SEVOKE-799223 format. One record per residue (C-alpha): x, y, z; residue in one letter; residue number from 1. Coordinates in pm, whole numbers, plus 50000, padded with zeros to 5 digits. Example, Ala and Ser with C-alpha at 12.3 -4.5 7.8 and 13.67 -1.06 7.14 Angstrom:
2
+-------+-------+-------+-----+-----+
:    c1 :    c2 :    c3 : res :   n :
+-------+-------+-------+-----+-----+
: 51230 : 49550 : 50780 :   A :   1 :
: 51367 : 49894 : 50714 :   S :   2 :
+-------+-------+-------+-----+-----+
//
This chain:
360
+-------+-------+-------+-----+-----+
:    c1 :    c2 :    c3 : res :   n :
+-------+-------+-------+-----+-----+
: 35936 : 49158 : 98195 :   M :   1 :
: 36044 : 49490 : 98050 :   K :   2 :
: 36380 : 49556 : 97883 :   I :   3 :
: 36549 : 49882 : 97744 :   F :   4 :
: 36822 : 49835 : 97521 :   I :   5 :
: 37061 : 50116 : 97423 :   I :   6 :
: 37260 : 50067 : 97086 :   A :   7 :
: 37440 : 50374 : 96958 :   G :   8 :
: 37644 : 50235 : 96642 :   E :   9 :
: 37563 : 50003 : 96365 :   A :  10 :
: 37725 : 49718 : 96487 :   S :  11 :
: 37550 : 49779 : 96855 :   G :  12 :
: 37259 : 49771 : 96612 :   D :  13 :
: 37325 : 49407 : 96463 :   L :  14 :
: 37423 : 49293 : 96832 :   H :  15 :
: 37117 : 49435 : 97008 :   G :  16 :
: 36929 : 49244 : 96729 :   S :  17 :
: 37041 : 48924 : 96795 :   L :  18 :
: 37015 : 48962 : 97157 :   L :  19 :
: 36659 : 49059 : 97132 :   A :  20 :
: 36570 : 48755 : 96925 :   K :  21 :
: 36695 : 48519 : 97179 :   E :  22 :
: 36508 : 48731 : 97490 :   L :  23 :
: 36199 : 48681 : 97283 :   I :  24 :
: 36248 : 48315 : 97227 :   L :  25 :
: 36309 : 48300 : 97603 :   L :  26 :
: 36005 : 48501 : 97690 :   Q :  27 :
: 35751 : 48562 : 97429 :   P :  28 :
: 35560 : 48800 : 97642 :   N :  29 :
: 35874 : 49020 : 97694 :   I :  30 :
: 35856 : 49374 : 97624 :   Q :  31 :
: 36167 : 49584 : 97470 :   I :  32 :
: 36227 : 49938 : 97383 :   K :  33 :
: 36525 : 50117 : 97313 :   G :  34 :
: 36738 : 50317 : 97070 :   W :  35 :
: 36908 : 50141 : 96787 :   G :  36 :
: 36823 : 50073 : 96432 :   G :  37 :
: 36662 : 49881 : 96148 :   E :  38 :
: 36797 : 49538 : 96259 :   K :  39 :
: 36667 : 49562 : 96616 :   M :  40 :
: 36341 : 49707 : 96495 :   K :  41 :
: 36309 : 49403 : 96275 :   S :  42 :
: 36417 : 49159 : 96562 :   A :  43 :
: 36088 : 49308 : 96770 :   G :  44 :
: 36231 : 49599 : 96954 :   V :  45 :
: 36022 : 49917 : 96986 :   D :  46 :
: 36287 : 50189 : 96872 :   I :  47 :
: 36241 : 50507 : 97010 :   L :  48 :
: 36523 : 50681 : 96859 :   K :  49 :
: 36755 : 50602 : 96558 :   D :  50 :
: 37111 : 50507 : 96616 :   Y :  51 :
: 37199 : 50720 : 96313 :   R :  52 :
: 37146 : 51062 : 96492 :   S :  53 :
: 37367 : 50956 : 96763 :   L :  54 :
: 37707 : 50912 : 96535 :   A :  55 :
: 37943 : 51175 : 96671 :   F :  56 :
: 38290 : 51034 : 96677 :   M :  57 :
: 38614 : 51183 : 96793 :   G :  58 :
: 38687 : 51462 : 97044 :   F :  59 :
: 38619 : 51756 : 96803 :   V :  60 :
: 38303 : 51646 : 96659 :   E :  61 :
: 38152 : 51571 : 97013 :   V :  62 :
: 38236 : 51937 : 97139 :   L :  63 :
: 38075 : 52057 : 96841 :   L :  64 :
: 37734 : 51857 : 96902 :   N :  65 :
: 37719 : 51932 : 97266 :   I :  66 :
: 37364 : 52104 : 97260 :   R :  67 :
: 37245 : 51788 : 97073 :   T :  68 :
: 37424 : 51524 : 97305 :   I :  69 :
: 37247 : 51694 : 97584 :   R :  70 :
: 36945 : 51695 : 97429 :   K :  71 :
: 36952 : 51315 : 97400 :   N :  72 :
: 37050 : 51258 : 97759 :   F :  73 :
: 36718 : 51447 : 97846 :   L :  74 :
: 36509 : 51262 : 97624 :   E :  75 :
: 36608 : 50907 : 97695 :   I :  76 :
: 36572 : 50962 : 98080 :   K :  77 :
: 36234 : 51074 : 97993 :   Q :  78 :
: 36162 : 50773 : 97809 :   Q :  79 :
: 36288 : 50527 : 98052 :   I :  80 :
: 36071 : 50683 : 98326 :   Q :  81 :
: 35775 : 50641 : 98119 :   H :  82 :
: 35857 : 50277 : 98035 :   F :  83 :
: 35960 : 50189 : 98376 :   Q :  84 :
: 36170 : 49895 : 98254 :   P :  85 :
: 36296 : 49585 : 98475 :   D :  86 :
: 36660 : 49608 : 98322 :   K :  87 :
: 36853 : 49810 : 98106 :   V :  88 :
: 37084 : 49690 : 97838 :   V :  89 :
: 37362 : 49904 : 97736 :   F :  90 :
: 37563 : 49782 : 97414 :   I :  91 :
: 37917 : 49942 : 97405 :   D :  92 :
: 37909 : 50295 : 97296 :   Y :  93 :
: 38071 : 50388 : 97637 :   P :  94 :
: 38089 : 50768 : 97579 :   G :  95 :
: 37743 : 50798 : 97604 :   F :  96 :
: 37622 : 50450 : 97812 :   N :  97 :
: 37850 : 50500 : 98089 :   L :  98 :
: 37732 : 50857 : 98152 :   R :  99 :
: 37367 : 50740 : 98158 :   L : 100 :
: 37469 : 50421 : 98376 :   A : 101 :
: 37477 : 50619 : 98695 :   P : 102 :
: 37137 : 50785 : 98670 :   W : 103 :
: 36981 : 50430 : 98554 :   V : 104 :
: 37131 : 50283 : 98865 :   K : 105 :
: 36990 : 50539 : 99084 :   A : 106 :
: 36625 : 50466 : 98960 :   Q : 107 :
: 36651 : 50117 : 99118 :   G : 108 :
: 36691 : 49946 : 98777 :   I : 109 :
: 36929 : 49636 : 98697 :   E : 110 :
: 37199 : 49747 : 98471 :   T : 111 :
: 37388 : 49501 : 98212 :   H : 112 :
: 37629 : 49606 : 97963 :   Y : 113 :
: 37681 : 49364 : 97673 :   Y : 114 :
: 38003 : 49408 : 97482 :   I : 115 :
: 38257 : 49573 : 97711 :   S : 116 :
: 38403 : 49908 : 97673 :   P : 117 :
: 38802 : 49894 : 97536 :   T : 118 :
: 38886 : 50054 : 97869 :   I : 119 :
: 39207 : 49826 : 97857 :   W : 120 :
: 39308 : 50025 : 97591 :   A : 121 :
: 39203 : 50389 : 97683 :   W : 122 :
: 39028 : 50571 : 97972 :   K : 123 :
: 39099 : 50266 : 98222 :   E : 124 :
: 38911 : 50497 : 98500 :   K : 125 :
: 38590 : 50397 : 98375 :   R : 126 :
: 38646 : 50069 : 98526 :   V : 127 :
: 38537 : 50238 : 98862 :   F : 128 :
: 38206 : 50340 : 98706 :   T : 129 :
: 38155 : 50015 : 98598 :   I : 130 :
: 38227 : 49843 : 98938 :   K : 131 :
: 37987 : 50089 : 99094 :   R : 132 :
: 37695 : 50099 : 98847 :   Y : 133 :
: 37705 : 49812 : 98634 :   I : 134 :
: 37543 : 49496 : 98798 :   D : 135 :
: 37678 : 49245 : 98496 :   K : 136 :
: 37955 : 49293 : 98202 :   M : 137 :
: 37918 : 49061 : 97918 :   Y : 138 :
: 38251 : 49050 : 97721 :   C : 139 :
: 38287 : 48915 : 97359 :   I : 140 :
: 38686 : 48914 : 97373 :   L : 141 :
: 38864 : 48631 : 97525 :   P : 142 :
: 39129 : 48839 : 97718 :   F : 143 :
: 38877 : 49077 : 97884 :   E : 144 :
: 38772 : 48909 : 98157 :   P : 145 :
: 39121 : 48859 : 98291 :   Q : 146 :
: 39168 : 49242 : 98279 :   W : 147 :
: 38856 : 49280 : 98486 :   Y : 148 :
: 38953 : 49033 : 98737 :   T : 149 :
: 39271 : 49242 : 98802 :   K : 150 :
: 39040 : 49526 : 98893 :   H : 151 :
: 38837 : 49322 : 99141 :   D : 152 :
: 38533 : 49294 : 98918 :   Y : 153 :
: 38393 : 48993 : 98782 :   S : 154 :
: 38319 : 48983 : 98397 :   A : 155 :
: 38189 : 48729 : 98198 :   E : 156 :
: 38331 : 48593 : 97840 :   F : 157 :
: 38048 : 48467 : 97644 :   V : 158 :
: 38205 : 48434 : 97310 :   G : 159 :
: 38149 : 48660 : 97033 :   H : 160 :
: 37830 : 48699 : 96842 :   P : 161 :
: 37973 : 48677 : 96475 :   L : 162 :
: 38055 : 48328 : 96558 :   M : 163 :
: 37671 : 48241 : 96541 :   D : 164 :
: 37698 : 48356 : 96168 :   E : 165 :
: 37988 : 48132 : 96069 :   L : 166 :
: 37760 : 47850 : 95962 :   D : 167 :
: 37521 : 48028 : 95730 :   V : 168 :
: 37525 : 47918 : 95386 :   L : 169 :
: 37648 : 48170 : 95156 :   D : 170 :
: 37810 : 48115 : 94833 :   N : 171 :
: 37958 : 48469 : 94837 :   G : 172 :
: 37823 : 48756 : 94631 :   Y : 173 :
: 37783 : 48684 : 94254 :   N : 174 :
: 38004 : 48909 : 94025 :   H : 175 :
: 38099 : 48892 : 93637 :   H : 176 :
: 38496 : 48945 : 93762 :   K : 177 :
: 38727 : 48952 : 94051 :   P : 178 :
: 38661 : 49233 : 94295 :   F : 179 :
: 38830 : 49407 : 94579 :   I : 180 :
: 38602 : 49478 : 94851 :   L : 181 :
: 38610 : 49858 : 95039 :   L : 182 :
: 38476 : 49885 : 95379 :   A : 183 :
: 38577 : 50259 : 95477 :   P : 184 :
: 38359 : 50265 : 95797 :   G : 185 :
: 37985 : 50372 : 95887 :   S : 186 :
: 38025 : 50754 : 95924 :   R : 187 :
: 38011 : 51027 : 95692 :   K : 188 :
: 38360 : 51160 : 95802 :   Q : 189 :
: 38509 : 50835 : 95749 :   E : 190 :
: 38427 : 50842 : 95387 :   L : 191 :
: 38542 : 51175 : 95337 :   K : 192 :
: 38884 : 51073 : 95475 :   R : 193 :
: 38930 : 50691 : 95380 :   I : 194 :
: 38750 : 50622 : 95071 :   L : 195 :
: 38952 : 50828 : 94836 :   P : 196 :
: 39272 : 50657 : 94927 :   V : 197 :
: 39113 : 50338 : 94878 :   F : 198 :
: 38972 : 50436 : 94554 :   L : 199 :
: 39319 : 50559 : 94446 :   A : 200 :
: 39379 : 50158 : 94383 :   L : 201 :
: 39166 : 50150 : 94057 :   L : 202 :
: 39440 : 50233 : 93799 :   P : 203 :
: 39684 : 50010 : 93997 :   K : 204 :
: 39464 : 49716 : 93937 :   F : 205 :
: 39262 : 49706 : 93620 :   P : 206 :
: 39191 : 49342 : 93620 :   Q : 207 :
: 38965 : 49400 : 93939 :   Y : 208 :
: 38643 : 49561 : 94027 :   D : 209 :
: 38592 : 49751 : 94327 :   F : 210 :
: 38242 : 49709 : 94544 :   I : 211 :
: 38185 : 49903 : 94826 :   I : 212 :
: 38003 : 49761 : 95132 :   A : 213 :
: 37744 : 50007 : 95199 :   G : 214 :
: 37722 : 50082 : 95591 :   A : 215 :
: 37358 : 50031 : 95770 :   P : 216 :
: 37401 : 50394 : 95924 :   G : 217 :
: 37469 : 50562 : 95561 :   L : 218 :
: 37253 : 50612 : 95272 :   L : 219 :
: 37318 : 50604 : 94877 :   P : 220 :
: 37339 : 50972 : 94849 :   E : 221 :
: 37639 : 50980 : 95097 :   D : 222 :
: 37844 : 50754 : 94855 :   Y : 223 :
: 37748 : 50925 : 94537 :   A : 224 :
: 38036 : 51167 : 94518 :   P : 225 :
: 38272 : 50875 : 94522 :   Y : 226 :
: 38067 : 50655 : 94222 :   L : 227 :
: 38252 : 50799 : 93953 :   T : 228 :
: 38425 : 50520 : 93789 :   E : 229 :
: 38210 : 50216 : 93590 :   K : 230 :
: 38456 : 49961 : 93796 :   R : 231 :
: 38299 : 50108 : 94124 :   V : 232 :
: 37973 : 49965 : 94284 :   K : 233 :
: 37786 : 50003 : 94601 :   L : 234 :
: 37612 : 49708 : 94756 :   V : 235 :
: 37408 : 49737 : 95062 :   F : 236 :
: 37314 : 49478 : 95312 :   N : 237 :
: 37532 : 49191 : 95162 :   Q : 238 :
: 37859 : 49241 : 95352 :   T : 239 :
: 37911 : 48886 : 95458 :   T : 240 :
: 37854 : 48751 : 95086 :   A : 241 :
: 38104 : 49031 : 94955 :   L : 242 :
: 38372 : 48919 : 95213 :   M : 243 :
: 38324 : 48541 : 95097 :   K : 244 :
: 38343 : 48640 : 94723 :   G : 245 :
: 38595 : 48908 : 94735 :   A : 246 :
: 38959 : 48860 : 94642 :   S : 247 :
: 39092 : 49072 : 94881 :   A : 248 :
: 38959 : 49365 : 95120 :   G : 249 :
: 39040 : 49748 : 95217 :   C : 250 :
: 38863 : 49778 : 95563 :   I : 251 :
: 38839 : 50059 : 95816 :   A : 252 :
: 38915 : 49954 : 96205 :   S : 253 :
: 38608 : 49796 : 96395 :   G : 254 :
: 38407 : 49508 : 96388 :   T : 255 :
: 38422 : 49443 : 96008 :   A : 256 :
: 38799 : 49380 : 96047 :   T : 257 :
: 38702 : 49072 : 96278 :   L : 258 :
: 38431 : 48945 : 96051 :   E : 259 :
: 38648 : 48948 : 95736 :   A : 260 :
: 38889 : 48779 : 95936 :   G : 261 :
: 38655 : 48518 : 96028 :   L : 262 :
: 38575 : 48459 : 95701 :   R : 263 :
: 38939 : 48397 : 95558 :   G : 264 :
: 38924 : 48742 : 95348 :   L : 265 :
: 39272 : 48850 : 95292 :   P : 266 :
: 39261 : 49229 : 95424 :   I : 267 :
: 39428 : 49523 : 95501 :   V : 268 :
: 39332 : 49758 : 95753 :   V : 269 :
: 39343 : 50137 : 95642 :   G : 270 :
: 39217 : 50430 : 95899 :   Y : 271 :
: 39205 : 50809 : 95916 :   K : 272 :
: 39077 : 51034 : 96169 :   A : 273 :
: 39004 : 51400 : 96223 :   Q : 274 :
: 39389 : 51513 : 96292 :   P : 275 :
: 39326 : 51666 : 96614 :   L : 276 :
: 39113 : 51401 : 96760 :   S : 277 :
: 39364 : 51132 : 96634 :   Y : 278 :
: 39644 : 51329 : 96807 :   Q : 279 :
: 39437 : 51351 : 97124 :   I : 280 :
: 39375 : 50963 : 97095 :   A : 281 :
: 39714 : 50870 : 97057 :   K : 282 :
: 39822 : 51039 : 97374 :   S : 283 :
: 39591 : 50835 : 97576 :   F : 284 :
: 39552 : 50494 : 97391 :   V : 285 :
: 39737 : 50203 : 97492 :   K : 286 :
: 39707 : 49979 : 97223 :   L : 287 :
: 39988 : 49869 : 96986 :   Q : 288 :
: 39710 : 49782 : 96709 :   W : 289 :
: 39362 : 49905 : 96630 :   I : 290 :
: 39217 : 49594 : 96461 :   S : 291 :
: 39045 : 49325 : 96644 :   L : 292 :
: 39230 : 49071 : 96437 :   V : 293 :
: 39529 : 49165 : 96557 :   N : 294 :
: 39439 : 49244 : 96928 :   L : 295 :
: 39271 : 48911 : 96963 :   I : 296 :
: 39582 : 48718 : 96812 :   L : 297 :
: 39826 : 48964 : 96982 :   N : 298 :
: 40042 : 49005 : 96665 :   R : 299 :
: 40029 : 49185 : 96342 :   E : 300 :
: 39856 : 48924 : 96172 :   A : 301 :
: 39710 : 49187 : 95921 :   V : 302 :
: 39871 : 49491 : 95794 :   A : 303 :
: 39753 : 49823 : 95930 :   E : 304 :
: 39792 : 50151 : 95788 :   L : 305 :
: 39692 : 50416 : 96014 :   I : 306 :
: 39692 : 50820 : 95953 :   Q : 307 :
: 39986 : 50925 : 95764 :   E : 308 :
: 40082 : 50581 : 95667 :   E : 309 :
: 39752 : 50533 : 95470 :   L : 310 :
: 39880 : 50649 : 95133 :   T : 311 :
: 39857 : 50549 : 94784 :   R : 312 :
: 40183 : 50380 : 94753 :   S : 313 :
: 40180 : 50191 : 95096 :   E : 314 :
: 39812 : 50058 : 95022 :   L : 315 :
: 39921 : 49924 : 94674 :   Y : 316 :
: 40183 : 49750 : 94821 :   L : 317 :
: 39982 : 49583 : 95101 :   A : 318 :
: 39705 : 49486 : 94863 :   V : 319 :
: 39948 : 49362 : 94584 :   H : 320 :
: 40069 : 49113 : 94867 :   K : 321 :
: 39717 : 49006 : 94947 :   L : 322 :
: 39655 : 48923 : 94597 :   L : 323 :
: 39926 : 48632 : 94595 :   T : 324 :
: 39880 : 48287 : 94679 :   E : 325 :
: 40080 : 48332 : 94999 :   E : 326 :
: 39836 : 48628 : 95102 :   G : 327 :
: 39535 : 48384 : 95044 :   R : 328 :
: 39689 : 48092 : 95248 :   Q : 329 :
: 39809 : 48330 : 95524 :   Q : 330 :
: 39420 : 48469 : 95531 :   A : 331 :
: 39303 : 48106 : 95595 :   L : 332 :
: 39536 : 48050 : 95868 :   Q : 333 :
: 39425 : 48362 : 96053 :   I : 334 :
: 39082 : 48254 : 96007 :   Q : 335 :
: 39147 : 47905 : 96184 :   Q : 336 :
: 39335 : 48111 : 96451 :   E : 337 :
: 39047 : 48332 : 96519 :   L : 338 :
: 38797 : 48059 : 96533 :   I : 339 :
: 38993 : 47864 : 96819 :   K : 340 :
: 39028 : 48179 : 97021 :   A : 341 :
: 38689 : 48313 : 97010 :   L : 342 :
: 38517 : 47966 : 97102 :   G : 343 :
: 38194 : 47840 : 96970 :   G : 344 :
: 37884 : 47994 : 96886 :   P : 345 :
: 37576 : 48089 : 97114 :   G : 346 :
: 37713 : 48434 : 97234 :   A : 347 :
: 37349 : 48611 : 97228 :   S : 348 :
: 37170 : 48299 : 97374 :   K : 349 :
: 37396 : 48283 : 97670 :   K : 350 :
: 37380 : 48664 : 97742 :   V : 351 :
: 36960 : 48626 : 97696 :   A : 352 :
: 36975 : 48353 : 97979 :   Q : 353 :
: 37196 : 48537 : 98195 :   M : 354 :
: 37001 : 48867 : 98177 :   I : 355 :
: 36653 : 48719 : 98229 :   I : 356 :
: 36792 : 48498 : 98547 :   K : 357 :
: 36999 : 48748 : 98694 :   F : 358 :
: 36900 : 48937 : 99014 :   S : 359 :
: 37065 : 49188 : 99184 :   V : 360 :
+-------+-------+-------+-----+-----+
//
């Protein structure tokens, strides 16, 4: 069997790697190629293009890179035609994947989608593309299958892959003094807009160091302009340990918010986008919250400071509350609620089994 996996972001690279490991365990002779990163490569995937060259986020950024995006479509079509896979697995990244899906389906190839796009939040009409061109959708959020049912499509809730990592033995990152974790996103433009506000906390909390969790899609030199204080440290490849060892965290929206919540870390979610992109998105997005923690629990369990709300003063007040005993207890309560909502481990294994057994 031959499978082509397409992941266009750091989180997709992680989920793709966990899936690839399970596929290889089930069928040791399976051939897997695709687009992804180092995690997928380490899992045994033949990476034909690194996802870091695909990281265009926001309406304006996409328009500025439209020629590159068109070349990417041409390139991946040629690679798929040459490889002739039995199945293609799309992992999230809907702006690219859902545009490619009709072409893949037209080639007579099975189409599987792991980690549903957030079409329940915006671009709801994408469900028609999914119904027509995606053979099977695998959801990692418990409320998603019911949404699809309302649109006459059967999707499968498989659990969240982060649940597989909860039992990993890790005592937390070893640091000589208490620290606050900063996770400002996985793109250069996010660093530019978000990290300076996070770092403005330094004089407010002199008893704490600040450790930045380096994103897989970025390099040390991307962070260099922000490492001007001795109390600020950059650490790569230890996000889980950092979340377990930190006193509190300032997290940009995304999978990291859920990962922190599942580890009982008191967090505040802070995010700033390119102003025009934000205004356009705001007119389409239906969500009351942007963090996965709040979406899953359907309440404002963690504070969210979005766009103009992300100021030094508001961030200070939020972090100050997190560092109290009440803040720590609330984080532990949130952790238990999330674990209950997301079910048990084994998401990657379930998806691998379904993909192999599936037949159109």
